[in-house]
C-alpha positions as CSV (number, residue, x, y, z in Angstrom):
1,M,-15.5,-13.1,-20.7
2,T,-13.4,-10.0,-21.7
3,K,-11.1,-8.6,-18.9
4,L,-12.5,-5.2,-17.6
5,A,-9.8,-2.7,-18.6
6,C,-10.9,-0.3,-15.8
7,F,-9.7,-2.5,-12.9
8,K,-6.2,-1.3,-12.0
9,A,-3.7,-2.4,-9.4
10,Y,-5.5,-0.6,-6.5
11,D,-8.7,1.0,-7.9
12,V,-10.9,1.2,-10.7
13,R,-10.1,3.9,-13.4
14,G,-11.2,4.2,-17.0
15,R,-12.7,6.5,-19.7
16,V,-16.4,7.0,-19.8
17,P,-18.3,5.4,-21.4
18,D,-16.2,2.8,-23.2
19,E,-14.2,1.5,-20.2
20,L,-16.6,2.4,-17.3
21,N,-20.2,3.1,-17.6
22,E,-23.4,3.2,-15.5
23,E,-24.2,-0.4,-16.4
24,L,-20.6,-1.6,-15.3
25,A,-21.0,0.7,-12.1
26,Y,-24.2,-1.5,-11.3
27,R,-22.4,-4.8,-11.7
28,I,-19.4,-3.4,-9.5
29,G,-21.9,-2.8,-6.8
30,R,-23.5,-6.2,-7.0
31,A,-19.8,-7.8,-7.3
32,Y,-18.7,-5.8,-4.1
33,A,-21.7,-7.0,-2.2
34,T,-21.3,-10.5,-3.3
35,F,-17.6,-10.6,-2.2
36,L,-18.0,-8.8,1.2
37,S,-21.5,-9.5,2.3
38,P,-21.8,-6.1,3.8
39,K,-25.0,-4.7,5.5
40,K,-24.1,-1.1,5.3
41,V,-21.7,0.8,3.0
42,A,-20.6,4.6,2.7
43,V,-20.6,6.1,-0.8
44,G,-19.2,9.4,-1.8
45,Q,-18.6,10.9,-5.2
46,D,-16.2,13.7,-6.6
47,I,-17.1,16.7,-8.6
48,R,-17.0,15.1,-12.1
49,A,-19.9,15.4,-14.3
50,T,-20.4,11.7,-14.6
51,S,-20.1,11.0,-10.9
52,P,-23.8,11.5,-9.8
53,D,-25.0,8.8,-12.5
54,M,-22.3,6.5,-11.7
55,A,-23.0,6.9,-8.0
56,D,-26.7,6.1,-8.6
57,A,-25.8,3.1,-10.6
58,L,-23.4,1.8,-8.1
59,I,-25.8,2.4,-5.1
60,S,-28.7,0.7,-7.0
61,G,-26.3,-2.5,-7.3
62,L,-25.6,-2.3,-3.6
63,N,-29.3,-1.6,-2.7
64,D,-30.6,-4.5,-5.1
65,S,-28.1,-6.7,-3.1
66,G,-29.8,-5.9,0.2
67,V,-27.1,-3.4,1.3
68,D,-28.0,-0.2,3.0
69,V,-26.0,2.7,1.7
70,L,-25.0,5.9,3.5
71,D,-25.0,8.4,0.7
72,L,-22.2,11.1,1.5
73,G,-22.7,13.0,-1.8
74,L,-20.0,15.4,-2.9
75,C,-17.1,14.7,-0.7
76,G,-13.3,13.8,-0.8
77,T,-12.0,10.3,-0.8
78,E,-10.7,10.7,2.7
79,Q,-14.4,11.5,3.9
80,V,-15.2,8.0,2.6
81,Y,-12.3,6.7,4.7
82,F,-13.2,8.6,7.7
83,Y,-17.0,7.8,7.9
84,T,-16.5,4.0,7.1
85,S,-14.3,3.8,10.2
86,Y,-16.0,6.5,12.4
87,L,-19.6,5.1,11.7
88,G,-18.7,1.5,11.9
89,V,-20.0,0.5,8.6
90,D,-18.8,-2.6,6.6
91,G,-17.2,-0.7,3.8
92,G,-16.9,2.4,1.6
93,I,-16.7,3.3,-2.1
94,M,-15.7,6.6,-3.5
95,I,-16.5,7.5,-7.1
96,T,-13.5,9.5,-8.4
97,A,-11.0,9.5,-11.1
98,S,-8.6,11.9,-8.9
99,H,-6.4,13.9,-11.5
100,N,-7.3,12.0,-14.6
101,P,-8.8,13.9,-17.6
102,P,-12.4,14.9,-17.6
103,D,-13.7,11.9,-19.7
104,Y,-12.4,9.5,-16.9
105,N,-14.0,8.3,-13.8
106,G,-13.3,5.5,-11.3
107,M,-13.8,4.1,-7.8
108,K,-11.6,3.5,-4.6
109,F,-12.6,0.8,-2.2
110,V,-12.4,-0.1,1.4
111,R,-13.9,-2.7,3.6
112,E,-14.7,-2.6,7.4
113,Q,-12.5,-0.3,9.5
114,S,-11.4,1.5,6.0
115,R,-9.2,-1.5,5.3
116,P,-8.0,-1.1,1.7
117,L,-9.1,-3.4,-1.2
118,S,-6.3,-3.8,-3.7
119,G,-5.2,-6.5,-6.3
120,D,-3.7,-8.3,-3.4
121,T,-6.7,-8.2,-1.0
122,G,-9.8,-8.7,-3.1
123,L,-10.0,-6.3,-6.1
124,H,-9.3,-9.0,-8.6
125,D,-12.0,-11.0,-7.1
126,I,-14.4,-8.1,-7.4
127,A,-13.2,-7.7,-11.1
128,A,-14.0,-11.3,-12.0
129,L,-17.4,-11.2,-10.1
130,A,-18.2,-8.1,-12.1
131,E,-16.9,-9.7,-15.5
132,N,-18.8,-13.0,-15.1
133,Q,-21.8,-11.4,-13.5
134,K,-21.7,-14.2,-10.8
135,F,-23.6,-12.3,-8.0
136,S,-25.4,-13.6,-4.9
137,P,-29.1,-14.2,-5.5
138,L,-31.3,-11.0,-5.1
139,G,-33.2,-11.3,-1.7
140,S,-36.6,-10.3,-1.1
141,I,-35.5,-7.0,0.9
142,K,-33.8,-4.2,-0.9
143,G,-31.4,-2.0,0.8
144,Q,-32.1,1.6,1.7
145,R,-30.2,4.7,0.5
146,T,-29.7,7.4,3.2
147,P,-28.4,10.9,2.6
148,T,-25.8,11.6,5.3
149,N,-24.1,14.9,6.4
150,S,-20.3,14.4,5.8
151,L,-18.8,17.4,7.0
152,E,-19.1,18.2,10.8
153,A,-17.8,15.2,12.4
154,Y,-15.0,15.0,10.0
155,A,-14.0,18.6,10.4
156,R,-13.9,18.2,14.3
157,H,-11.7,15.2,13.7
158,L,-9.2,17.0,11.6
159,L,-9.0,19.9,14.1
160,G,-8.1,17.4,16.7
161,Y,-4.6,16.9,15.1
162,I,-3.5,20.3,16.1
163,D,-3.3,22.6,19.2
164,L,-5.6,25.5,18.2
165,T,-4.2,27.8,20.9
166,A,-0.7,27.5,19.1
167,L,-1.9,28.9,15.9
168,K,-1.2,32.7,15.0
169,P,-2.9,34.7,12.1
170,L,-1.4,33.7,8.8
171,K,-2.5,34.6,5.3
172,I,-2.6,31.2,3.3
173,V,-3.5,30.8,-0.5
174,V,-5.6,27.7,-1.1
175,N,-6.3,26.4,-4.5
176,S,-9.1,23.6,-4.7
177,G,-8.6,23.4,-8.6
178,N,-12.5,23.7,-8.8
179,G,-12.4,20.1,-7.2
180,G,-14.0,19.0,-4.0
181,A,-11.7,20.6,-1.2
182,G,-13.7,23.9,-1.0
183,P,-16.5,22.9,1.2
184,I,-14.3,21.4,3.9
185,L,-12.0,24.5,3.7
186,D,-14.9,26.8,4.3
187,R,-15.8,24.7,7.2
188,L,-12.3,24.6,8.7
189,E,-11.9,28.4,8.3
190,K,-14.5,29.0,11.0
191,D,-12.3,27.5,13.7
192,L,-8.9,28.9,12.4
193,P,-7.3,32.3,12.8
194,F,-6.1,32.2,9.2
195,Q,-7.0,34.4,6.3
196,L,-7.7,32.0,3.4
197,I,-7.2,33.5,-0.1
198,K,-9.2,31.3,-2.1
199,I,-8.7,30.6,-5.9
200,Y,-10.7,28.3,-8.2
201,H,-12.4,27.5,-5.0
202,Q,-15.9,26.5,-6.2
203,P,-16.5,22.8,-7.3
204,D,-17.1,22.7,-11.1
205,P,-17.3,19.7,-13.1
206,N,-16.4,21.5,-16.2
207,F,-12.9,22.2,-14.5
208,P,-12.6,25.7,-16.4
209,N,-9.1,26.0,-15.2
210,G,-7.8,22.4,-16.1
211,V,-8.1,19.3,-14.3
212,P,-6.7,19.7,-10.8
213,N,-3.4,18.1,-10.7
214,P,-0.7,20.3,-9.1
215,L,2.0,17.9,-10.0
216,L,1.9,19.3,-13.5
217,P,4.1,22.5,-13.7
218,E,1.6,24.3,-15.8
219,N,-1.1,23.8,-13.1
220,R,1.1,25.7,-10.4
221,Q,1.3,29.1,-11.9
222,A,-2.0,30.4,-10.2
223,T,-1.0,29.4,-6.9
224,I,2.3,31.0,-7.3
225,D,1.0,34.3,-8.7
226,A,-1.5,34.5,-5.8
227,V,1.1,33.8,-3.0
228,Q,3.4,36.4,-4.4
229,T,0.3,38.9,-5.0
230,H,-0.9,38.6,-1.6
231,G,2.4,38.2,0.3
232,A,1.1,34.9,1.7
233,A,2.8,32.7,4.3
234,L,2.3,29.7,2.0
235,G,0.3,28.2,-0.7
236,L,-1.6,24.9,-0.8
237,A,-3.2,23.2,-3.8
238,W,-5.1,19.9,-4.0
239,D,-6.1,17.4,-6.7
240,G,-9.8,16.7,-7.4
241,D,-10.6,14.4,-4.7
242,F,-8.1,16.1,-2.3
243,D,-6.3,13.2,-0.9
244,R,-3.2,14.8,-2.0
245,C,-1.9,18.1,-0.7
246,F,0.9,20.3,-2.3
247,F,2.8,23.1,-0.9
248,F,4.3,26.3,-2.0
249,D,6.5,28.4,0.3
250,E,6.3,32.1,1.0
251,Q,8.1,33.0,-2.1
252,G,5.9,30.8,-4.4
253,N,8.3,28.0,-4.9
254,F,6.7,24.6,-5.3
255,L,8.0,22.1,-2.8
256,E,8.7,18.3,-3.8
257,G,6.3,16.1,-1.7
258,Y,9.4,14.1,-0.9
259,Y,10.7,16.7,1.7
260,L,7.5,16.8,3.4
261,V,7.5,13.0,4.2
262,G,10.6,13.3,6.3
263,F,9.5,16.6,7.8
264,L,6.2,15.3,8.9
265,A,7.7,12.1,10.1
266,Q,10.1,13.9,12.3
267,A,7.5,16.2,13.7
268,L,5.3,13.2,14.7
269,L,8.2,11.3,16.1
270,R,8.8,14.2,18.6
271,R,5.4,13.3,20.0
272,Y,5.6,9.5,19.7
273,P,9.4,8.4,19.7
274,G,10.6,5.0,18.4
275,E,7.5,4.4,16.2
276,K,7.7,2.9,12.7
277,I,7.3,5.2,9.5
278,I,6.4,3.7,6.0
279,H,7.9,5.3,2.9
280,D,7.9,4.4,-0.9
281,P,11.1,3.5,-2.8
282,R,11.3,6.2,-5.2
283,L,13.2,8.7,-3.3
284,T,14.3,7.5,0.2
285,W,17.9,9.0,1.6
286,N,16.3,12.2,3.2
287,T,13.3,10.2,4.7
288,I,15.4,7.5,6.2
289,E,18.0,9.9,7.6
290,M,15.3,12.2,9.2
291,V,13.3,9.3,10.7
292,Q,16.5,7.6,12.2
293,E,17.7,11.0,13.6
294,A,14.3,11.3,15.3
295,G,14.7,7.7,16.8
296,G,12.0,6.2,14.4
297,Q,12.1,3.1,12.3
298,P,11.9,3.6,8.4
299,I,10.3,0.9,6.6
300,M,10.2,0.8,2.8
301,N,7.2,-0.4,0.9
302,K,5.8,-0.6,-2.7
303,T,4.3,2.6,-4.2
304,G,0.5,3.0,-4.0
305,H,-2.2,3.9,-1.6
306,A,-3.7,0.5,-1.1
307,F,-0.2,-1.2,-0.5
308,I,1.0,1.5,1.8
309,K,-2.2,1.2,3.8
310,E,-1.9,-2.4,4.2
311,R,1.7,-2.2,5.5
312,M,0.7,0.7,7.8
313,R,-1.6,-1.7,9.4
314,L,0.8,-4.7,9.6
315,E,3.4,-2.6,11.0
316,N,1.0,-0.4,13.3
317,A,3.0,2.5,11.9
318,L,2.4,5.9,13.1
319,Y,2.7,7.6,9.8
320,G,3.4,6.7,6.1
321,G,4.4,9.2,3.3
322,E,4.9,9.2,-0.6
323,M,6.8,11.6,-2.6
324,S,3.4,11.9,-4.7
325,A,2.0,13.9,-1.8
326,H,-0.1,11.0,0.0
327,H,0.3,11.2,3.6
328,Y,-1.1,8.5,5.9
329,F,-2.0,8.5,9.7
330,R,-2.3,5.8,12.2
331,D,-5.1,8.0,13.8
332,F,-7.0,8.3,10.6
333,A,-7.6,4.7,10.3
334,Y,-4.1,4.2,8.5
335,C,-5.4,6.2,5.7
336,D,-4.4,9.1,3.6
337,S,-5.6,12.7,4.0
338,G,-4.9,15.8,2.0
339,M,-6.1,18.0,5.0
340,I,-4.0,16.7,7.9
341,P,-0.9,17.4,6.5
342,W,-1.2,21.1,5.9
343,L,-2.7,21.6,9.4
344,L,0.3,19.9,11.0
345,V,2.9,22.1,8.8
346,V,1.1,25.4,9.7
347,E,1.2,24.6,13.4
348,I,4.9,23.9,13.1
349,M,5.4,27.4,11.2
350,C,3.3,29.1,14.1
351,R,5.3,27.4,16.9
352,T,8.7,28.1,15.4
353,G,8.0,31.4,13.9
354,R,10.0,30.1,10.8
355,P,8.8,30.5,7.2
356,L,8.4,27.2,5.4
357,S,11.3,27.8,2.9
358,A,13.6,27.9,6.0
359,L,12.2,24.8,7.6
360,L,12.9,22.8,4.4
361,A,16.0,24.6,3.0
362,E,18.7,22.4,4.6
363,R,17.0,19.1,3.6
364,M,16.4,20.2,0.1
365,K,20.1,21.2,-0.2
366,R,21.4,18.0,1.2
367,Y,19.3,15.7,-1.1
368,P,18.5,17.4,-4.4
369,V,16.1,15.6,-6.6
370,S,15.2,15.4,-10.3
371,G,11.4,15.4,-9.6
372,E,9.5,12.5,-11.2
373,I,9.9,12.3,-14.9
374,N,7.6,10.3,-16.9
375,R,8.1,8.9,-20.3
376,K,5.9,7.0,-22.6
377,L,7.9,4.4,-24.3
378,K,6.8,1.6,-26.8
379,D,8.9,-1.0,-24.9
380,P,9.3,0.1,-21.3
381,D,10.4,-3.3,-20.0
382,S,13.2,-3.6,-22.6
383,A,14.4,0.0,-21.4
384,L,14.3,-1.2,-17.7
385,R,16.4,-4.3,-18.6
386,C,18.9,-2.2,-20.6
387,I,19.4,0.4,-17.9
388,E,19.8,-2.4,-15.4
389,T,22.5,-4.2,-17.4
390,A,24.3,-0.8,-17.7
391,Y,24.3,0.3,-14.2
392,Q,24.1,-2.8,-12.0
393,P,27.8,-3.7,-12.0
394,Q,28.7,-0.4,-10.4
395,A,25.9,-0.3,-7.9
396,L,26.3,-0.7,-4.2
397,S,22.8,-2.1,-3.9
398,L,20.0,-3.3,-6.1
399,D,16.1,-3.3,-4.7
400,R,13.0,-4.3,-6.5
401,T,10.5,-3.3,-4.0
402,D,8.9,-1.3,-6.7
403,G,10.5,-1.3,-10.2
404,L,14.4,-1.0,-10.2
405,S,16.4,0.9,-7.5
406,L,20.0,1.2,-7.7
407,E,22.2,2.9,-5.2
408,F,25.7,4.4,-5.7
409,P,28.0,6.2,-3.1
410,D,26.8,9.7,-4.2
411,W,23.4,9.1,-6.0
412,R,20.6,6.8,-6.7
413,F,17.6,6.3,-8.8
414,N,14.4,4.5,-9.1
415,L,12.8,3.5,-12.4
416,R,9.5,1.9,-12.4
417,N,6.2,1.3,-14.4
418,S,3.3,3.3,-13.4
419,N,0.3,1.3,-11.7
420,T,-2.1,3.7,-13.3
421,E,-0.7,5.0,-16.5
422,P,1.3,3.5,-19.6
423,V,4.3,5.4,-18.5
424,L,7.8,4.8,-17.1
425,R,8.6,6.9,-14.1
426,L,12.1,8.1,-13.2
427,N,13.3,9.5,-9.9
428,V,17.0,10.5,-9.1
429,E,18.8,12.0,-6.0
430,T,22.2,12.8,-5.0
431,R,24.2,13.8,-1.9
432,H,24.8,17.5,-1.9
433,N,25.3,17.5,-5.7
434,P,23.0,19.3,-8.2
435,E,25.7,18.9,-10.8
436,L,25.8,15.1,-10.6
437,L,21.9,15.1,-10.4
438,Q,21.9,16.9,-13.8
439,E,24.5,14.6,-15.4
440,K,22.9,11.2,-14.3
441,T,19.4,12.4,-14.9
442,A,20.2,13.4,-18.5
443,E,22.2,10.1,-18.8
444,L,19.3,7.9,-17.8
445,L,16.8,9.8,-20.1
446,A,19.0,9.4,-23.0
447,M,19.0,5.6,-22.4
448,M,15.2,5.6,-22.0
449,N,14.8,7.3,-25.2
450,G,16.9,4.9,-26.9
């Protein structure tokens, strides 16, 4: 049986219809039911044009297997996580391809209590069952599909992370990128004293303003322009399924997600000192320093939402953060949310009376970074070996938690193969030295490019 190309390290993602289609979605539903034997599962979908049909096929596979489905309809990935845990059902599946091109779709999976399913914890088993079509026998009773309102309890939970009495009127630009964040922002707005300036707000499967991925510099300008035009206190932008939140300061400057990890960790550790904080290996120095300063315990873990969530549970960690703008919270079933981070940040801004640029400026100056640089290479493994051979003899330490990390007295880098795309990803940081950052980044890129 041919291996299914759409099964990745921690989710399903592929081009429609050649890598992922309705027939395969049905088989995935049957395979998920066979592997977990759930009684009830929550299913949600993003804004993509193919998502409704993909959800119908997946739900048919689950129903035919005797599984009841709570149909959340259009929602964010984190709403599937929330309702799986909040309603105590046996699993959750989100139909989404996040920030991939419009002709892609995919799925993210959790089991009971929103526990992640990755390649290490069952995803390969589901893939094998779907490939070989070895499903549990069909029973005499089909499962039921029940439409479920997925907004109100979720909104109340989000608002529970902040002290509403500490908030002050602020003007905030919110850019949903025509993805799924608009409806929950409209609901939250009713309880917040903020003026939300909404751009690309309506969900639109045609993505008239481009696929929502604020990591791409060309996708940031609309948010920058709106912040500057309206004199906003900050700008916020999300990807399509809004499990990642991106920040722009009051001047319109895009802020690397890396700096938010240490910032949020330190803020939460003030409330819960001594707790464990999970971070990824790509950029580390700022996070480790801020966590230790606040009396917390930094723990490095492999990149990827399923891997981080598994480690969060193992350590009972308070918070976890990745430089890619995924933020994980113990009180959110150890899952990632694109809504909780901005609420926490805005509360801090209101309490301190300081602009976002001032809150992060010192950390950005102390640890300048390259930003993640992606390169498609014919032989990425050869490039990795070549760079390791050249730099390892001078390194203070070598780490293989995820790809190759080498540290030197005044700079470090991480070079790794992507888990979701055919690219090599480079991240470089230095101590107080933007000139060294430029020099070493250029040096490494030259070696990568051969």
